[in-house]
C-alpha positions in Angstrom: -31.4 121.3 97.7 -33.1 124.3 99.1 -34.8 127.1 97.4 -32.6 129.0 94.8 -30.4 125.9 94.6 -28.8 126.5 98.0 -28.3 123.5 100.2 -29.4 123.2 103.8 -26.3 121.7 105.2 -23.6 123.1 107.5 -22.6 125.8 105.1 -26.0 127.4 104.8 -28.1 129.5 107.1 -26.7 132.4 109.3 -23.1 131.3 108.9 -23.4 131.2 105.1 -25.1 134.6 105.1 -22.2 136.1 107.2 -19.7 134.5 105.0 -21.4 135.9 101.9 -21.6 139.3 103.6 -17.9 139.3 104.5 -17.0 138.3 100.9 -19.1 141.1 99.5 -17.7 143.5 102.0 -14.2 142.7 100.9 -15.3 143.1 97.3 -16.9 146.5 98.2 -13.7 147.6 99.9 -11.6 146.5 96.9 -14.0 148.5 94.7 -13.6 151.6 96.8 -9.8 151.2 96.8 -9.8 150.6 93.1 -11.9 153.7 92.5 -9.8 155.8 94.8 -6.7 154.6 92.9 -8.1 156.1 89.7 -8.7 159.5 91.3 -6.4 162.2 92.4 -6.3 161.6 96.2 -4.4 163.7 98.5 -0.6 163.4 98.4 1.3 162.5 101.5 2.0 165.6 103.5 5.4 166.5 105.0 6.0 164.6 108.3 6.4 166.9 111.3 10.0 167.0 112.5 11.0 165.8 116.0 11.8 162.7 118.0 8.4 162.3 119.6 5.7 159.7 118.5 3.8 160.4 115.3 0.0 160.4 115.5 -2.0 160.4 112.2 -5.4 162.1 112.5 -8.2 162.2 110.0 -11.0 164.6 110.8 -14.5 164.5 109.3 -16.2 167.9 108.7 -18.6 167.4 111.6 -15.8 166.8 114.1 -13.8 170.0 114.0 -14.8 171.0 117.5 -13.8 167.6 118.8 -10.4 167.8 117.1 -9.5 171.2 118.6 -10.2 169.9 122.1 -8.6 166.5 121.6 -5.5 168.1 120.2 -5.1 170.4 123.1 -5.5 167.6 125.7 -3.1 165.3 123.8 -0.4 168.0 123.6 -0.8 168.7 127.3 -0.3 165.0 128.1 2.5 164.5 125.5 4.2 167.8 124.6 6.6 165.8 122.3 3.7 164.3 120.3 3.8 165.0 116.5 0.2 165.3 115.3 -0.3 165.1 111.5 -3.8 166.0 110.3 -4.6 164.3 107.0 -7.1 164.7 104.2 -8.3 161.5 102.5 -5.0 160.2 101.0 -4.5 158.2 97.9 -3.3 154.6 98.3 0.3 155.5 97.5 0.2 158.4 99.9 -1.2 156.1 102.6 1.7 153.7 102.1 4.2 156.5 102.3 2.7 157.6 105.6 2.9 154.1 107.0 6.7 154.0 106.3 7.1 157.1 108.5 6.4 154.8 111.5 3.3 156.3 113.1 2.3 155.2 116.5 -1.4 155.3 115.9 -4.2 156.5 113.7 -7.1 158.5 115.1 -10.3 158.9 113.1 -12.6 161.7 114.4 -16.1 161.7 112.9 -17.9 159.2 110.8 -15.7 159.1 107.7 -13.7 155.9 107.2 -11.0 156.8 104.6 -10.5 153.5 102.8 -6.9 153.8 101.7 -5.7 155.1 105.1 -7.7 152.5 107.1 -6.6 149.7 104.8 -2.9 150.6 105.0 -3.0 151.0 108.8 -5.0 147.7 109.3 -2.5 145.7 107.2 0.3 146.8 109.5 -1.7 146.3 112.6 -1.4 149.9 113.5 -3.7 150.9 116.4 -6.7 152.6 115.0 -9.1 154.6 117.2 -12.5 155.8 115.8 -14.1 158.5 118.0 -17.0 161.0 117.7 -18.6 158.4 115.4 -22.2 158.7 114.2 -23.6 155.8 112.2 -26.8 155.9 110.2 -29.2 153.0 110.1 -28.3 152.2 106.4 -24.7 151.5 107.6 -26.0 148.2 108.9 -27.6 147.4 105.6 -26.5 145.1 102.8 -25.5 147.6 100.1 -22.0 147.5 98.7 -21.1 150.7 100.5 -22.5 149.5 103.8 -20.6 146.2 103.5 -17.4 148.0 102.6 -17.8 150.2 105.8 -18.2 147.0 107.8 -15.0 145.7 106.4 -13.2 149.0 107.3 -14.6 148.7 110.8 -13.0 145.3 111.4 -9.4 146.5 112.2 -10.4 149.4 114.4 -9.5 148.7 118.1 -11.7 151.3 119.7 -15.0 152.6 118.4 -16.3 155.5 120.5 -19.8 156.6 119.4 -21.8 159.7 120.3 -25.3 158.2 120.8 -27.3 155.0 121.6 -28.5 154.6 118.0 -24.9 154.7 116.7 -23.9 152.2 119.4 -26.6 149.8 118.3 -25.7 150.3 114.6 -22.0 149.7 115.2 -22.9 146.3 116.8 -25.2 145.4 113.9 -22.3 146.2 111.6 -20.3 143.5 113.3 -18.0 145.6 115.6 -16.7 143.7 118.6 -18.9 144.7 121.6 -15.8 144.9 123.7 -14.4 147.6 121.5 -17.5 149.8 121.2 -18.3 152.4 123.8 -20.7 155.3 123.9 -19.1 158.5 125.1 -21.6 161.1 123.9 -20.4 163.9 121.6 -17.7 166.4 122.4 -19.5 169.6 123.2 -17.8 172.9 122.9 -16.3 173.8 126.3 -17.0 177.5 127.1 -15.3 179.4 129.9 -17.8 180.9 132.3 -18.7 184.5 131.4 -16.9 186.9 133.8 -18.5 189.4 136.1 -17.5 191.8 138.8 -17.5 189.9 142.1 -18.0 193.1 144.0 -21.2 193.9 142.0 -22.4 190.4 142.3 -22.0 190.4 146.1 -23.8 193.7 146.5 -26.7 192.7 144.3 -27.0 189.3 146.0 -27.3 191.0 149.3 -30.1 193.3 147.9 -32.0 190.2 146.7 -32.0 188.6 150.2 -33.5 185.3 149.0 -36.0 186.7 146.6 -36.9 184.4 143.7 -35.2 185.9 140.6 -35.2 184.8 137.0 -33.6 186.1 133.8 -35.0 186.6 130.4 -31.9 186.9 128.2 -31.6 188.4 124.7 -35.4 188.9 124.4 -36.6 190.1 120.9 -39.5 192.5 120.7 -42.0 189.9 119.7 -41.4 187.9 122.9 -41.6 190.8 125.3 -45.3 190.3 126.0 -44.8 186.6 126.7 -42.0 187.3 129.1 -44.0 189.9 131.0 -47.0 187.6 131.2 -44.7 184.9 132.6 -43.5 187.3 135.2 -47.0 188.1 136.3 -47.5 184.4 136.8 -44.3 184.3 138.9 -45.6 187.2 141.0 -48.8 185.3 141.6 -46.7 182.4 142.9 -44.3 184.6 144.8 -45.1 188.2 145.3 -41.4 189.2 145.8 -40.3 187.6 142.5 -37.9 189.7 140.4 -37.3 189.6 136.7 -34.0 190.6 135.2 -35.0 191.5 131.6 -32.2 191.7 129.0 -33.7 193.0 125.8 -31.8 191.9 122.6 -31.9 195.6 121.4 -30.7 198.1 124.1 -32.8 200.8 122.4 -35.8 198.9 123.7 -34.9 199.7 127.3 -36.7 203.0 127.7 -39.9 202.0 125.8 -40.0 198.8 127.8 -39.7 200.7 131.0 -42.6 202.9 130.1 -44.7 199.9 129.1 -44.0 197.9 132.2 -44.7 200.8 134.5 -48.0 201.4 132.8 -49.0 197.9 133.7 -48.5 198.7 137.4 -45.1 197.1 137.9 -42.1 198.9 139.4 -39.0 199.1 137.1 -35.3 199.7 137.8 -32.8 200.4 135.0 -29.2 199.3 135.1 -28.4 202.1 132.7 -29.5 204.6 135.4 -27.5 202.8 138.1 -30.8 201.9 139.8 -30.9 199.0 142.2 -33.4 196.1 142.5 -34.8 197.3 145.8 -37.6 195.4 147.6 -40.4 197.3 145.7 -38.9 196.6 142.2 -40.5 194.0 140.1 -38.4 194.2 136.9 -34.8 195.1 136.5 -33.9 196.2 133.0 -30.3 195.3 132.2 -28.1 197.0 129.6 -29.1 194.5 127.0 -26.3 192.0 126.1 -23.8 193.4 128.6 -22.8 191.9 132.0 -24.5 188.5 131.2 -22.1 186.7 133.5 -23.5 188.8 136.4 -27.2 188.1 135.6 -26.7 184.4 135.1 -25.0 184.2 138.5 -27.8 186.1 140.2 -30.8 184.3 138.5 -31.5 180.7 139.4 -33.6 180.4 136.2 -33.0 181.7 132.7 -35.2 181.9 129.7 -33.2 182.2 126.5 -34.9 184.6 124.2 -35.6 183.9 120.5 -36.4 180.3 121.0 -40.1 180.8 121.5 -41.0 183.1 118.7 -38.6 181.5 116.2 -36.1 184.3 116.0 -33.2 182.3 117.4 -30.6 183.8 115.1 -29.1 185.9 117.9 -30.0 183.6 120.8 -27.4 183.1 123.5 -25.4 179.9 123.7 -27.3 177.6 126.2 -24.0 176.6 127.9 -23.6 180.2 129.2 -26.3 179.9 131.9 -25.7 176.2 132.3 -22.0 176.7 133.2 -23.0 179.2 135.9 -25.7 177.2 137.7 -28.8 178.7 136.1 -31.7 176.4 135.2 -32.8 176.9 131.6 -36.2 177.3 129.9 -36.5 177.6 126.2 -38.9 177.4 123.3 -39.0 174.9 120.4 -36.8 176.9 118.0 -33.3 175.7 118.7 -31.6 175.4 115.3 -28.7 177.7 116.1 -27.3 175.4 118.8 -29.1 172.2 117.9 -26.4 169.8 119.2 -26.1 171.6 122.6 -29.9 171.7 123.0 -30.2 168.1 122.2 -27.6 167.2 124.9 -29.4 169.3 127.5 -32.8 167.9 126.6 -31.5 164.3 126.7 -30.0 164.8 130.1 -33.1 166.4 131.6 -31.2 169.7 131.9 -33.6 172.1 130.4 -37.4 172.8 130.3 -38.9 173.2 126.8 -42.1 175.2 126.4 -44.2 175.6 123.3 -46.3 178.7 123.9 -46.5 181.9 126.0 -48.9 180.1 128.3 -46.5 177.2 128.8 -43.7 179.7 129.5 -45.8 181.3 132.2 -46.6 178.0 133.8 -42.9 176.9 133.7 -41.6 180.1 135.3 -44.2 179.9 138.0 -43.4 176.3 138.7 -39.7 176.9 138.8 -40.0 179.1 141.8 -39.6 175.8 143.7 -35.9 175.4 144.8 -35.8 171.7 144.4 -36.9 171.7 140.8 -34.4 174.5 140.0 -31.6 172.7 141.6 -32.2 169.5 139.6 -32.3 171.3 136.3 -29.3 173.5 137.1 -27.2 170.5 138.3 -28.0 168.5 135.2 -27.2 171.5 132.9 -23.9 172.2 134.6 -22.9 168.5 134.1 -23.7 168.7 130.4 -22.0 172.0 129.9 -18.8 170.7 131.4 -19.1 167.2 130.0 -17.1 168.0 126.9 -14.0 167.7 129.0 -14.9 164.2 130.2 -15.7 163.0 126.7 -12.3 164.4 125.5 -10.5 162.5 128.2 -12.2 159.3 127.2 -11.2 159.8 123.6 -7.6 160.6 124.4 -7.2 157.6 126.8 -6.9 154.9 124.1 -4.8 157.1 121.9 -2.3 157.8 124.7 -2.3 154.1 125.6 -1.5 153.2 122.0 1.3 155.8 121.8 2.7 154.5 125.1 2.9 151.0 123.8 4.4 152.0 120.5 8.0 150.9 119.8 10.4 153.9 119.8 
């Protein structure tokens, strides 16, 4: 006999541990279902009318953006599709839903509603889990973790957002052939518009000058931006700064301050042009941003250096229009998007005014700008690709469903 009275024969070791884990997992799932049965879970909603296939969808709170994009793409592919979004149903409600003959169940986010997954799994209904994020404790041995492992077993496709979640899903026992990393569904933003006539005229005036944009700059970052432009001028004496102050009332005081430092200023509000002798073009604040992003190969997004990112512009705005992005460490407002850009080498982060100046001076080199801008464009449009990858197994399951 081994320690604790366990034998060392064929039934012990890793196999025994797995068997014990599976048994406890089933116990944990039974406990979750039992607890849910004693609570007032959501009742079965009305089934959408129509002759098309029925898709059940459960959306976690962190997957609302994903759902809106997935829903649009699915409906474009199958206009007859009936999509029923569900809350966490009670066990009787889940059974009622199964009797409606759904073609598949799509789970968006990290929640695994026990009654719904259990009912679908017992009927071998295709279950697709997408936009999934797993925490390290999901691979642990707590009752909750083991119950989640059990819920993962009948899921046919597990599409996760990041490498850590991919590794955790495998440690939870998910079949490697069913797990794929897609990345998260990012919000797809239409490129900001501009007047093509204005863009063409201004582009001709620039005639190859190195230009960069400081967008939505708060007052406490103005000095850092101007110091960065002096560094750019030292690198390229024809460098041009498009400066978009967050507060349009700062335009005139800024013009006086810049001119006092020896630089030549043009103001969009006075219909002045960025002629060859102009060093700084003051825009009309937050207006015409689509124009400035198109004209500036490099954009610094204001508010991210000094910590006032509450009114910072969305980073996919310049990314979608081919402008390389520089930003500070304060990125809470669009944390997911900044994480995607940083992970893809699609943005340059700086931590101080001195680092901003160095980055702007360095990014006068076209090859560095092109790499950043290309990576950023790929990330900003990648939400469409991730959405396609999520919809593919859903449409496959629907196509194979019996009429």
